[in-house]
C-alpha positions as CSV (number, residue, x, y, z in Angstrom):
1,M,9.3,-36.7,26.2
2,D,6.3,-35.6,24.1
3,A,5.9,-37.4,20.8
4,V,4.1,-34.4,19.2
5,T,4.4,-30.7,20.2
6,I,2.2,-28.2,18.4
7,G,3.0,-24.7,19.3
8,D,1.1,-21.5,18.3
9,V,0.0,-23.0,15.0
10,T,-2.1,-20.7,12.8
11,F,-3.0,-22.0,9.3
12,R,-5.3,-21.0,6.4
13,Y,-5.8,-22.4,3.0
14,F,-5.7,-19.2,1.0
15,P,-3.2,-16.3,1.6
16,E,-5.8,-13.7,0.9
17,G,-8.5,-15.5,2.9
18,K,-10.2,-14.0,6.0
19,R,-10.7,-17.3,7.8
20,N,-8.0,-19.3,9.6
21,I,-8.7,-23.0,9.7
22,L,-6.5,-23.3,12.8
23,D,-5.9,-20.3,15.1
24,H,-3.0,-20.3,17.6
25,V,-3.4,-24.0,18.3
26,E,-1.4,-25.4,21.2
27,L,-1.3,-29.2,21.8
28,R,1.1,-31.8,23.3
29,I,0.7,-35.5,22.8
30,P,2.8,-37.8,25.0
31,E,4.8,-40.7,23.6
32,G,3.0,-44.0,23.7
33,G,-0.7,-44.7,24.2
34,I,-3.8,-43.7,22.2
35,T,-5.0,-40.1,21.8
36,V,-8.4,-39.5,20.2
37,L,-9.1,-36.1,18.6
38,T,-12.8,-35.3,18.2
39,G,-14.9,-32.3,17.4
40,P,-17.5,-30.9,15.0
41,S,-17.1,-31.3,11.2
42,G,-15.0,-28.5,9.7
43,C,-13.2,-27.6,13.0
44,G,-9.8,-28.4,11.5
45,K,-9.1,-31.9,12.7
46,S,-7.9,-33.2,9.3
47,T,-6.0,-30.1,8.6
48,L,-4.1,-30.5,11.9
49,A,-3.4,-34.1,11.1
50,A,-1.9,-33.1,7.7
51,L,0.3,-30.6,9.5
52,M,1.4,-33.3,11.9
53,A,2.3,-35.5,9.0
54,G,4.3,-32.7,7.3
55,L,2.0,-32.6,4.3
56,Y,1.1,-29.0,4.8
57,P,2.1,-26.3,4.1
58,G,4.4,-27.9,1.5
59,N,1.5,-29.3,-0.5
60,G,-1.0,-26.5,0.2
61,G,-2.1,-23.7,2.4
62,V,-0.2,-21.1,4.4
63,L,1.4,-21.7,7.9
64,I,1.1,-18.2,9.3
65,S,2.7,-19.0,12.7
66,G,4.0,-21.8,14.9
67,D,5.7,-25.2,14.4
68,V,4.9,-28.9,14.7
69,K,7.6,-31.0,16.3
70,L,8.1,-34.8,16.6
71,W,10.3,-35.6,19.5
72,G,11.6,-32.1,19.5
73,R,12.4,-31.9,15.7
74,S,10.4,-29.8,13.4
75,V,8.4,-32.0,11.0
76,F,8.8,-29.4,8.3
77,S,12.6,-29.9,8.3
78,M,12.4,-33.6,7.6
79,R,12.7,-35.3,4.2
80,P,9.7,-37.5,3.3
81,Q,11.6,-40.7,3.8
82,E,12.9,-39.6,7.2
83,R,9.4,-38.5,8.2
84,A,8.1,-42.0,7.4
85,A,10.1,-43.4,10.3
86,Y,8.4,-41.0,12.7
87,I,4.8,-40.8,11.4
88,T,2.5,-42.5,9.0
89,M,-1.0,-41.2,8.2
90,L,-4.1,-42.9,7.1
91,F,-6.4,-40.5,5.1
92,Q,-10.2,-40.4,5.2
93,D,-10.3,-41.5,1.6
94,P,-8.0,-44.5,1.1
95,D,-8.1,-44.2,-2.7
96,L,-5.9,-41.1,-2.3
97,Q,-3.1,-43.3,-0.9
98,F,-2.9,-46.2,-3.3
99,C,-0.3,-46.2,-6.1
100,M,-0.4,-49.8,-7.2
101,S,-3.1,-52.2,-8.5
102,T,-3.2,-54.8,-5.6
103,L,-2.6,-54.7,-1.9
104,R,0.4,-57.0,-2.2
105,K,2.0,-54.6,-4.8
106,E,1.0,-51.6,-2.6
107,L,2.7,-53.1,0.4
108,R,5.9,-53.8,-1.6
109,F,5.9,-50.3,-3.0
110,C,5.5,-48.8,0.5
111,L,8.3,-50.9,2.0
112,E,10.7,-50.3,-0.9
113,N,10.2,-46.6,-0.4
114,I,11.6,-46.8,3.1
115,C,14.4,-49.1,2.0
116,V,13.3,-52.3,3.7
117,R,15.5,-55.3,2.7
118,P,14.0,-57.3,-0.2
119,D,14.1,-60.5,1.8
120,E,12.0,-58.9,4.6
121,I,9.3,-57.4,2.4
122,G,7.3,-60.5,1.9
123,T,7.2,-61.4,5.6
124,R,6.3,-57.9,6.8
125,S,3.5,-57.7,4.1
126,Q,2.1,-61.1,5.1
127,Q,2.1,-60.2,8.8
128,A,0.3,-56.9,8.2
129,A,-2.3,-58.6,6.0
130,K,-2.8,-61.4,8.6
131,A,-3.3,-58.9,11.4
132,L,-6.3,-57.4,9.7
133,G,-7.7,-60.5,8.0
134,M,-6.8,-59.3,4.6
135,E,-4.7,-62.3,3.4
136,A,-7.4,-63.5,0.9
137,L,-7.5,-60.0,-0.7
138,L,-3.7,-59.5,-1.2
139,D,-4.0,-60.1,-5.0
140,R,-7.5,-58.8,-5.7
141,P,-7.5,-55.5,-7.7
142,L,-7.9,-52.6,-5.2
143,D,-10.5,-51.0,-7.4
144,T,-12.8,-54.0,-6.9
145,L,-12.7,-53.8,-3.1
146,S,-15.6,-52.3,-1.0
147,G,-15.0,-49.0,0.8
148,G,-14.4,-50.9,4.1
149,E,-12.0,-53.3,2.5
150,K,-10.0,-50.4,1.0
151,Q,-9.9,-48.8,4.4
152,K,-8.5,-52.0,5.9
153,A,-6.0,-52.3,3.0
154,A,-4.7,-48.8,3.8
155,L,-4.4,-49.8,7.4
156,C,-2.3,-52.8,6.4
157,C,0.2,-50.4,4.7
158,L,0.3,-48.3,7.9
159,L,1.0,-51.4,10.0
160,A,3.7,-52.7,7.6
161,L,5.5,-49.3,7.6
162,D,5.8,-49.6,11.4
163,S,6.4,-45.9,12.1
164,R,6.7,-44.6,15.7
165,I,3.3,-42.7,15.3
166,F,0.2,-44.0,13.6
167,L,-2.0,-41.1,12.6
168,L,-5.6,-42.2,11.6
169,D,-8.1,-39.8,10.1
170,E,-11.6,-41.3,10.4
171,A,-10.1,-44.8,9.9
172,F,-13.4,-46.6,10.6
173,A,-15.6,-44.5,8.3
174,N,-16.5,-47.4,6.1
175,I,-15.9,-50.3,8.5
176,D,-18.6,-52.2,10.4
177,T,-18.5,-51.8,14.2
178,R,-17.3,-55.4,14.9
179,T,-14.3,-55.0,12.6
180,A,-13.6,-51.5,14.0
181,R,-13.5,-52.8,17.5
182,E,-11.1,-55.6,16.4
183,I,-8.8,-53.0,14.9
184,V,-9.0,-50.9,18.0
185,S,-7.9,-53.9,20.0
186,H,-4.9,-54.4,17.6
187,L,-4.0,-50.7,17.9
188,R,-4.2,-50.9,21.7
189,S,-1.7,-53.8,21.6
190,A,0.6,-51.7,19.4
191,A,0.3,-48.8,21.8
192,D,1.2,-51.1,24.7
193,R,4.4,-52.0,22.7
194,G,5.3,-48.3,22.6
195,K,3.6,-47.0,19.5
196,T,1.9,-43.6,19.6
197,I,-1.6,-43.8,18.2
198,I,-3.4,-40.5,17.2
199,A,-6.9,-41.1,16.0
200,I,-9.3,-38.5,14.6
201,D,-12.8,-39.9,15.0
202,H,-16.3,-38.6,15.5
203,H,-17.2,-41.9,17.2
204,A,-15.1,-41.7,20.3
205,E,-17.2,-44.5,21.8
206,L,-15.4,-47.0,19.6
207,W,-12.3,-46.2,21.6
208,Q,-13.9,-46.6,25.0
209,G,-11.7,-48.7,27.2
210,A,-8.8,-48.4,24.7
211,A,-8.0,-44.6,24.5
212,D,-5.7,-43.0,27.1
213,R,-7.1,-39.6,26.4
214,V,-9.8,-37.9,24.3
215,I,-9.3,-34.3,23.2
216,S,-12.2,-32.2,21.8
217,M,-11.5,-29.5,19.2
218,G,-13.8,-26.6,18.4
219,E,-17.3,-26.0,19.9
220,A,-18.9,-28.5,22.2
221,Q,-21.1,-31.0,20.4
222,V,-24.8,-30.8,20.7
223,V,-26.9,-33.9,20.3
224,A,-30.3,-33.0,19.0
225,V,-33.3,-35.1,20.1
226,P,-34.8,-36.7,17.0
227,P,-38.4,-35.9,16.2
228,K,-41.0,-38.6,16.8
229,R,-40.9,-41.2,14.1
230,I,-43.8,-41.4,11.8
231,G,-44.5,-44.8,10.3
232,A,-44.1,-45.1,6.6
233,G,-47.0,-45.9,4.3
234,D,-47.9,-49.4,3.0
235,V,-47.2,-48.6,-0.7
236,P,-43.8,-49.9,-1.8
237,A,-41.3,-47.7,-3.7
238,V,-38.8,-50.4,-4.4
239,V,-39.3,-54.2,-4.4
240,L,-36.6,-56.9,-4.5
241,R,-37.6,-60.4,-5.2
242,D,-35.3,-63.4,-5.3
243,V,-32.4,-61.1,-6.2
244,T,-28.9,-62.6,-6.6
245,V,-25.9,-60.2,-7.0
246,R,-22.4,-61.4,-7.9
247,R,-19.0,-59.6,-8.1
248,D,-16.1,-62.1,-8.1
249,R,-18.3,-64.3,-5.9
250,V,-22.0,-64.4,-4.9
251,L,-22.7,-61.5,-2.6
252,I,-26.5,-61.7,-2.3
253,E,-28.4,-64.9,-2.9
254,G,-32.2,-64.9,-3.3
255,G,-32.6,-61.5,-1.5
256,C,-36.0,-60.1,-0.9
257,A,-37.0,-56.7,0.4
258,V,-39.8,-54.1,0.3
259,F,-38.9,-50.5,0.8
260,P,-41.9,-48.4,1.8
261,K,-42.7,-45.2,-0.1
262,G,-42.3,-42.1,2.1
263,G,-40.2,-44.1,4.6
264,M,-36.6,-44.3,5.7
265,S,-35.1,-47.8,5.3
266,M,-31.6,-48.7,6.4
267,I,-29.4,-51.6,5.3
268,L,-26.8,-52.9,7.8
269,G,-24.0,-55.3,7.1
270,E,-20.3,-55.9,7.4
271,S,-17.7,-54.3,5.1
272,G,-17.6,-56.1,1.7
273,S,-20.9,-57.9,2.2
274,G,-22.4,-56.3,-1.0
275,K,-24.4,-53.3,0.2
276,T,-22.9,-50.8,-2.3
277,T,-23.0,-53.3,-5.1
278,L,-26.7,-53.7,-4.4
279,F,-27.2,-50.0,-4.9
280,R,-25.3,-50.2,-8.2
281,S,-27.7,-52.9,-9.3
282,L,-30.6,-50.7,-8.4
283,L,-29.2,-48.1,-10.6
284,K,-28.6,-50.5,-13.5
285,Q,-24.9,-50.1,-13.2
286,H,-24.2,-53.7,-12.1
287,P,-25.8,-57.0,-13.3
288,Y,-28.2,-58.9,-11.1
289,E,-30.5,-61.9,-11.3
290,G,-34.1,-62.0,-10.1
291,H,-36.7,-59.2,-10.0
292,M,-36.4,-55.5,-9.1
293,E,-39.2,-53.0,-9.2
294,V,-39.3,-49.2,-8.9
295,D,-42.7,-47.8,-8.3
296,G,-44.4,-50.9,-9.6
297,R,-42.4,-51.1,-12.8
298,D,-39.8,-53.7,-13.7
299,L,-36.4,-52.1,-13.5
300,T,-35.4,-53.6,-16.8
301,A,-38.2,-51.7,-18.5
302,I,-37.0,-48.3,-17.2
303,R,-34.6,-46.3,-19.3
304,Q,-31.4,-45.0,-17.5
305,K,-32.3,-41.3,-18.0
306,E,-35.8,-41.9,-16.7
307,L,-34.4,-43.8,-13.7
308,F,-32.1,-41.0,-12.7
309,C,-35.0,-38.6,-12.8
310,K,-36.7,-40.7,-10.2
311,V,-33.7,-42.0,-8.1
312,G,-31.0,-39.9,-6.6
313,V,-27.8,-41.3,-5.1
314,V,-24.9,-40.3,-2.9
315,F,-22.1,-42.8,-2.9
316,Q,-19.3,-43.3,-0.4
317,K,-17.0,-40.8,-2.3
318,P,-19.1,-37.7,-2.8
319,A,-16.2,-35.8,-4.3
320,D,-16.7,-37.9,-7.5
321,Q,-20.1,-36.4,-7.9
322,F,-19.2,-32.7,-7.9
323,I,-19.4,-30.8,-11.2
324,T,-18.7,-27.1,-10.3
325,Q,-16.0,-24.9,-8.8
326,N,-17.6,-23.8,-5.6
327,V,-20.2,-24.9,-3.0
328,L,-22.9,-22.4,-4.0
329,Q,-22.6,-23.2,-7.7
330,E,-22.9,-26.9,-6.9
331,V,-26.4,-26.4,-5.3
332,Q,-27.4,-23.9,-8.0
333,A,-26.4,-26.3,-10.7
334,S,-28.6,-29.0,-9.2
335,L,-31.6,-26.6,-8.9
336,R,-31.2,-25.5,-12.5
337,L,-30.7,-29.1,-13.8
338,W,-34.0,-30.2,-12.2
339,K,-35.8,-26.9,-12.7
340,R,-36.4,-26.4,-9.0
341,Q,-37.3,-23.0,-7.5
342,E,-35.9,-23.4,-4.0
343,D,-33.4,-20.8,-2.7
344,A,-29.8,-22.1,-2.6
345,R,-28.9,-19.8,0.3
346,T,-31.7,-21.2,2.5
347,L,-30.6,-24.8,1.6
348,L,-27.0,-24.1,2.4
349,E,-27.8,-22.3,5.7
350,G,-29.9,-25.3,6.8
351,Y,-26.8,-27.6,6.4
352,G,-24.4,-25.1,7.9
353,L,-22.5,-24.6,4.6
354,W,-23.4,-21.0,3.7
355,Q,-20.1,-19.7,5.1
356,Y,-18.2,-22.1,2.7
357,R,-20.2,-21.0,-0.4
358,K,-17.1,-19.7,-2.2
359,Y,-15.0,-22.7,-1.3
360,S,-14.2,-25.4,-3.9
361,P,-16.1,-28.5,-2.9
362,Y,-12.7,-30.3,-2.8
363,M,-11.5,-28.0,0.0
364,L,-14.2,-29.1,2.3
365,S,-13.7,-31.8,5.0
366,Q,-15.1,-35.2,4.1
367,G,-18.0,-34.6,6.5
368,Q,-18.8,-31.3,4.8
369,Q,-18.5,-32.9,1.3
370,R,-21.0,-35.5,2.4
371,K,-23.5,-32.9,3.5
372,L,-23.0,-30.9,0.2
373,A,-23.5,-34.1,-1.8
374,V,-26.7,-35.0,0.1
375,L,-28.0,-31.4,-0.2
376,S,-27.2,-31.3,-4.0
377,V,-29.2,-34.5,-4.6
378,L,-32.1,-33.4,-2.4
379,A,-32.2,-30.2,-4.5
380,G,-33.0,-32.4,-7.5
381,G,-36.3,-33.4,-6.1
382,Q,-36.1,-37.1,-7.0
383,E,-38.7,-39.4,-5.4
384,I,-36.2,-42.0,-4.1
385,L,-32.9,-41.2,-2.5
386,L,-30.1,-43.8,-2.1
387,L,-27.5,-42.9,0.5
388,D,-24.3,-44.8,1.1
389,E,-22.9,-44.1,4.6
390,P,-24.4,-40.5,4.7
391,T,-23.2,-39.8,8.3
392,Y,-19.6,-40.9,7.7
393,G,-17.3,-38.0,8.8
394,Q,-20.2,-36.2,10.6
395,D,-20.2,-35.1,14.2
396,S,-23.3,-35.8,16.3
397,R,-24.9,-32.3,15.7
398,S,-24.4,-32.5,11.9
399,T,-25.8,-36.0,11.9
400,A,-28.9,-34.9,13.7
401,V,-29.4,-31.9,11.4
402,M,-29.1,-34.1,8.3
403,M,-31.4,-36.8,9.6
404,E,-34.0,-34.2,10.7
405,Q,-33.9,-32.8,7.2
406,L,-34.3,-36.2,5.7
407,R,-37.2,-37.1,8.1
408,R,-39.1,-33.9,7.0
409,K,-38.5,-34.9,3.4
410,T,-39.9,-38.4,4.0
411,E,-43.0,-37.0,5.6
412,A,-43.5,-35.0,2.4
413,G,-43.2,-38.2,0.3
414,L,-39.5,-38.8,-0.3
415,T,-38.3,-42.5,0.0
416,V,-34.9,-42.9,1.6
417,I,-32.8,-46.1,1.5
418,C,-29.6,-45.8,3.4
419,I,-26.6,-48.0,3.8
420,T,-24.9,-47.6,7.2
421,H,-22.6,-49.3,9.7
422,D,-24.2,-47.2,12.5
423,E,-26.6,-49.6,14.4
424,E,-27.7,-46.8,16.7
425,L,-28.5,-44.5,13.8
426,A,-30.7,-47.2,12.3
427,K,-32.5,-47.9,15.6
428,V,-33.4,-44.3,16.1
429,W,-34.3,-43.1,12.6
430,A,-35.2,-46.1,10.4
431,D,-38.8,-47.1,9.7
432,K,-37.5,-50.5,8.4
433,I,-34.2,-52.2,8.9
434,Y,-32.6,-54.8,6.7
435,R,-29.5,-56.8,7.4
436,L,-27.1,-58.2,4.8
437,E,-24.9,-61.1,6.0
438,G,-23.9,-64.5,4.9
439,R,-25.3,-63.7,1.4
440,R,-28.8,-63.2,2.9
441,L,-30.8,-60.0,2.8
442,Y,-33.5,-60.0,5.4
443,E,-35.6,-57.7,7.6
444,A,-34.0,-57.3,11.0
């Protein structure tokens, strides 16, 4: 019997809207095994996942036609606690799922909600944490974890709930490749024991050898050939010398780096190694020891306002940076703020976002939010741009478009420093690559 049957599903977010997000979708997913759904950003993958999980239309949008059934039963007829026995979903943004302050408390909360016996909760929590190597983080505050550690914490909850279907929406967005492959192996074992795994992922290659089927939604993806790389100049934009960064432990010890002006530098490293914390130190939002320079000036001598006029940033959660009610206003606000004369429509068309100009930024997919955040920062015209996982949630075509835009900007003088888990992206596009591992920051 099929685990999931999607029949003639048509869905849109606004009753008066002219655009259906999903239009007469038909899909059957068999019981057991791993099914990967891929496709271009904005084609409706996450919306379809929310429908499968029974979150829509009860929590938003309009189901115009069709039904979603789990083992022959309409998911829309199930109570939340009943649905949890059938299907558990991991969102793109794990922060949306957490209710408690630590992973141990979160696991207990999840298991209590499905009426697991009190004497079993500790064992199931420990087993889930052990499976993903999260035992040492069970009692650390969730808001101190890195993006990748939060993603793994959310995965722990999914494993502990032990539903018949595991539904993952870009589960590896902030996780390094080695850890992602370990989790895929664990999920393959779960599928071999009879679990049904449905994974939305732009990086289907991570599932190679593990997935039973790959289904592409929307238009065929086009991989653009990157332009010839042009070497960056010899003048440094940012210099790190003997830098030590701590959080609850030492993350970077005696790190040194030189990021060339007008170049694209990328920093690779495993989840939780300190990459995002390093960015916060560069923005004077986290303490550090040692010496940092921006354009030849000691960072400690630069006022915060002056620093933000020179350095733009897009963090892992772009939604936290939006300040207006729709996509067009977001770009226009940035242009006004920095007194730029560029045309907002031209900028949005270049990133494939003009058709969403009247949408709230929060209604966009995670990949589209990332593009909007990058575009809004670029509109500010700062000389240095810090990007934390800019291609997370992007299909190959969107990634190519974004990187081409950034390359043209670097040729005009912009300095880009990018955190990424994507080794191939770094090999193709970076002028200089640094690696952060074992508390060492070094040129790769």
